[in-house]
N, C-alpha and C positions, 0 to 999 in steps of 0.2 A: 504494500500500500504506500503510495506517496505520502511525504510528510504533510501535515496540516499547513494550509496556506491563509496567511493574515492579509486581508485586504485593508491596508493600514491607511488611517487618517484621511478619509475622503473629503472633498470640499463640502459636501453635504450628502446626506443619506436619509431615505425614506424609511426610517425605522425608529422605535423608541429605545433609548439606552444603548446606541451604537455609534455614538459620535466619533469613536476611534476606529470603527469599522467592524469587520466580522471575520471569523475564522471558519474555514470550510475544510472538510475531508471526507472522502469516500462518498461524494455526491450529496452531502448534506451540510447544513450550517451547524457547526459545533457550539459556537458561542457568539454573542454580541459583546463588544468591548466598549463599556461606557467611558465618558469623558474622565480623564485623570487616572485611568487604569491601563495595565498591561494585560495581554491574554493570560487566562489561567491555563491554557493548553500549553504544554511544553513542546520545544523543538519546532517552533513555526517557521516556515519560510515566508519572506515578506514580498508582497506586491504593493509598490508604493501607489496609492490611489489618491494622492494629493492633488492631482489635476482632474479629478472625476467627481460627477454627481453619481451616486449610486442608487438605482431603483430596483425593486423586485422585478423580475423578468415580466414583461407585458404578456399578456394572454389574449389572443385573438379568438373570438367565439362565433364568428360567422364569416365565411368566405366561400368562393367558387373559384378554385385555382384556374380551371380551364379557361375562364373568361379573360386571363391575361392576353389571350390570342385575339380578342375582339375589342380591345380599347379604342375608344374614339371612332367607332365604325360609322360611316356616313349616314347609312340608312336607318340608324338606330338613334341618331342625335335628336335632341329636342323632342322626345316622345315620352309620355307617360308609361307606367309599367306594363300594361297589357300590350300596347302598341310596340313598345320597345322590345318585349319578348317575342312577339310575332315576327319582327324583323331579324332577330338573332336566331331563333330556332332553326331555320334552314342551313345557316352556316355552322352552328354547333353539331348538326346532324352529320357533318363531314369530318368530325374529329377522328383522328388516328392515334394509335398508341405513341408514335414518335412525337406528333404535335402535343399530345397530353403530357409527355415526359418533359418536354421543354417548358411547357406552361407551368407545371407543378414546380419545377426547379427554379424558375423565375419568381414565382410568387412566394416560395419558402425563402429564397435568398433575400428578396426585398423586405420581407418581414424580419428576418434575422438582423439585417442591417439596420433596421429601425428600432431594435431593442426587444423585439418578441421572441420569447423563448418557448412558448407553447402555442400551437395554432390548431383550429378545427378546420374542416373543410366539408362542404355540402356538395357533394357530386351526384347529380341525378340524371345525367345524360349518358345513355348507354347504347349508342348506334351499333349496328353489327360490326364486329371486329374489335369493339372496345369493351367486351364483357369483363376484362380483368382491370378496369380503370383504377380500382382501390389498391390492387396489388402494385400498380405503378407507383401510387402515391406512397405506400408504405416504403418502398425501395428508396425513393427520393428523400424521405424524411430520415431514413437510416443513414444515408450518405452524408446529409448535411448535419445531422446531429440535433435536429430540433425535435421537441416533443410534439406529438400529433394525436388529435382526436379526430379520427377520419369517419365521417358519417356516410353510411351507405344510403344514398338518396334513391328516390324512385318516382316514376310517372307511369301511370297505366290508364288515365283517363285522357284520351285523345279527342281531337276535334269531332271525329265521327260519333263519339259517345257523349258529346255535350261539354268536353273540356276544352283547354286552350292549346295544348302543344299538337303538332302534326304527328301522324301515325309513326313517322320514321324514328322518332326519339322516345317511344313508349315501350315498356315490356309487360309481359303478362304477370299476373299476381304470383303464380307458382315459381317462376323463374326468379322473381324478386326475392321472395322469401327463402328459396333455396340458397341463393347467393349470400343473402344477409347471414344465414346460419353458417355457411362455409367460413365467411370472413371473421365472425366471432370466434369460431373454433381455431382458425389459423393465426389470428394476430392479437386478439383482444388480451391485454395484460391488466390484471386486477390489483388493486391495492396501491399504497403510497409508492412513489418512485416510477410508476409505469411510464414507458416512453412511447408506446403505441397502444391506443385504445380504439375500439370501434363503437360508434352509436348508429342507430337507425333513424333515418329522416325522410319519410315521404315529402315530397316538395311542397305542396300547398293544397288547399281545398279545391282549387279549380284545375288540378292536374292529376288527382288521386282518388280512387273510388273509396267509399266508406268501407267497403269489405277489407281493402288493403290497410287502411288506417287502423281498423280494429285488430286485424291479424299481426300487425306490426307491433302494436302496443302489447299484445299478449306475448309475443316472442321477446320483446325487451324486458318485460317483467320476469319471463321464465329464466331468461339467460344472464340477467343482472347487468344490462347496459342501459344507456340513456337514450332519450328520444328528443329529436329535434325537427322543427318545421318553420316555414314561414307563416306568420299570422297577423291579421289586423294591419296590413302594410299599406292598404290603399282602400278608398271608398268603393272602388270597382269590385274588390274582393267581397266586402260587406253586401254589395247588391248581388253578386253571384250567389252567395251563400243563402241570402233570403230568398231569391228566386228559385234555387234549385233544392234547398233543403228546408226552407220555411223558417230558418233561425239565423242569428247572427253567428260570426265565425266562432266565437268562444263558446256558445252553446252547442255548436256542432262539434267542437273539440271534446267537450264533456260527453256528449253523446257517444263518441267514439272511444271513450275510456282514457283519454289523454290528460286529465286534470289531476296530476300527481306530481310528487317531488322528484321525479327522475326525468322531468321535462324541462327543456328551455327553448324559448321561442324567438325567432328572429323578427325584429322591427317593432311591433306592438304600438304602432302609431294611433290606431283608431279604437282603443278600448275606452269605454265609458267608466266613470268613477266607481261604480258598483262593480264592474268587471275587474278593475284592478284589485279590489279588495278580495274578490273570489279567488284570483290568481295568487295573491299574497297567502290566503288562508290554505290554499292547497300546496304551497311550497314551489310553485312554478317560477322560473327565472326567466328574464327578458334580456335579449342582446339589443342595445341601441346601436344603430348604424348611420351616424350623422351625416356623412358625406354622401352616401347613397341616397339617403332620404331627401337631401336638398337637391342633389342633381337631378333625380326624377321627379321632384315636386311632390313627394308622397305625403309630407306633413311632419308634424313635430311629435316625437315620442315624449310623453309626459314624465320624464325621469323623476323630477323632483316629487311629484305626486306619488309616483310608484314607490320611492324609498320611504316616503311618509307613511305609506300604507303597510311597510314592512316587506316589500318586494325586492329581492336582490336583482341588480341590474349590472350587466356586463358590457363590454364594447367590442364591436366588430367592424372590419374594414368593408365587408361585403364584397361582391364580385368586382373584379377590376374592369368590367365592361360598364358598371354603374357608377363605381367610385372612380375608375380609371387610374388607381394606384393601390398599393398593398403596404402602405406605411402606416403602422399602428401608432407611432409617436405623433404623426401629423393628425391622426384621428382623435387622439386625446385633446388636442388643442381645439380641433373642430368641435368636438363635443362641449368643450368649456364654452366656446363662443355661442354656439347654438342654443345651449340651455340658458345661458345668461340672457340671451335675446328675449326669452320667455319669461324667465323667472326673476331677473334682476341680478346685478352684481353682488348684492350682500347675501344671496341665497346660494350661489354656486361659486366654489373656490377652485383653485388649481389642484388642491388635494382631492377634492371630490372627482374631478376628471381622472386622476391618477388611480383613484380607488376603483373606479368602474373598470379600468383596464388591468387591474390586479385582483384585489380580493373579490370584487364583483364577478369578474370573468371567471375566477376560480370556482365561485359558487355555481355559476351556470353549468360547469362541466363536472361538478361534484368532485372537486380536487382540494380538500382543505390543506393538502401538503404543499400547495403552490400559492403564489399570489402575495406573500408576505415575507418579509425578512425577520427571522427569529430563530432561536435554537430549535433544532429538531426539523426545521423546514427543509425542502429540497434546495440545493444551492444553484438557484436560477436567478441571475441578476444582470442588469444592463448598466453599463457605465458610459457616461457621456462627458466629453471635454466641452469647456465653455471658451474655446480659443478662437472662435469664428467672430467676424465683425459684428453679427447680430447680437452677441452676448456682451460686447464691450461696455463696461460700467455697471453692469448687473450687480445688485446688491444681495438680494435673496437668491441664492444659487439654485435652490430647488424650484421656486416659482419660475425663474428664468428658463429652465428647461421647457416648460409649458408655454409660458407667456411670450417669450422670444422665438418660439418655433424651432426646437431642436428636431432634427429629422434623421440623423444618422448616428448611430451608437459608435463609440470607439472600441469598446470591448463588450462582448456578451458571453456569459457563462451559463451553461446548461448541464445540470447534474455534476457541478463541480469541474466541468471541462471547458476550456475556452473554444468557443466555435466561431467567434469573431475576434480578431486581433488587429490593432491598428487600423480599424475601419474597413478591413477586408476579411473575406471567408477563406481560410487556408485550403488551398488546393482547388479552388473554384476559379476558372478562367472566365471572368465576367464579359470581356469583349467577345470571346467565343460563343458564350451562352447567349448574349444579346443577338449576335448575328444569326445564330440557329433559331432563336425564337422569331426573328424577323422573316427568315425563309419559311418557317412553318405558318405563320400568320398570313403571308402572301399567298402561299399555296391555298390555304383554306378559303381565302376570300375570292381567289381566282377560279376555283372550281366550279 
């Protein structure tokens, strides 16, 4: 076992009683070192953190990696969600394993460089030839060293059955459930310290049958994995549920057996106050996706009201075709500004926004071992330097990371191992990856 490592004397750290840093070993935080103290752990090796602000590793709880191939697609610009999806479905139907591998690598690399140590992905497009999409994602996560909760998404309600997606991108229920079971058996790691986990994630009420929603919930409960889906993102979705099922989206979710504490939902823009209380009582969590909601004009997630009700809220970058980026640190700042616009400067602080991306996101994925710097926690941390022009003169170093717009971490640690060093990912040729991704995107759009 390597000797314990002391991240010594940071500029600032988002932790109580750790003014002189933290000691890590064997993938976990052994101790926090308070002001005026030395480590109690003997034989430490020192990493000088005197030029860094140290944060708990950021946790991204909603994404669609494959969409990095369709950023700023002309035919999808300036459209609301349903029109945007209809413009992109035919392009996504042409996804290949090679294209997905480059897209996943791009998304994970961008996340790591922004200080993200754990990410989810919601992959729900499985055209012929891409049946092993989640396997491709697992391999990429293991290459890069990022923790991942990969959700086996699904769509089986096509246009001909009254849904939104075309026939080319849906699968039948039996195929979906069989592959979901296979992935759990092959990859899901239980317990603290898990690097790869599987969750089950029917896409949305307008792309999935009621039968599949119920069967997926039953499987998740039986196999001990979490559930995820989009809900209450737009008024169009509410209208669809009322027309097809005769109820609002949350009532439909409850009818399908999804109102439980192993569920986290993406967006949550259009919940009524009474519905927020129901979600909180059930232990459901919500992922706020501020950039995506603003780009698509979907509305405002009432995060302050949700937290007042006792509901845990995390943060997600969402797909890179709606957000057009996968930078979680930028998402923290966007969340702060978006929520302040609605709730006022005295009700939302930079620490609130950081909490959503750390402890709140950890709650979404059911990982109390993540999202916080403290003894016994997993050694996942993001270190930011403040030597760019944008930070010159900043007094509160922790606030500056958010308010002045930090966007690239200098160092990132996952499970006690450096996966970003000096602003780069060791062993990853970024120019070659960018060129590969550009070629794949061009082929996808030209087909």
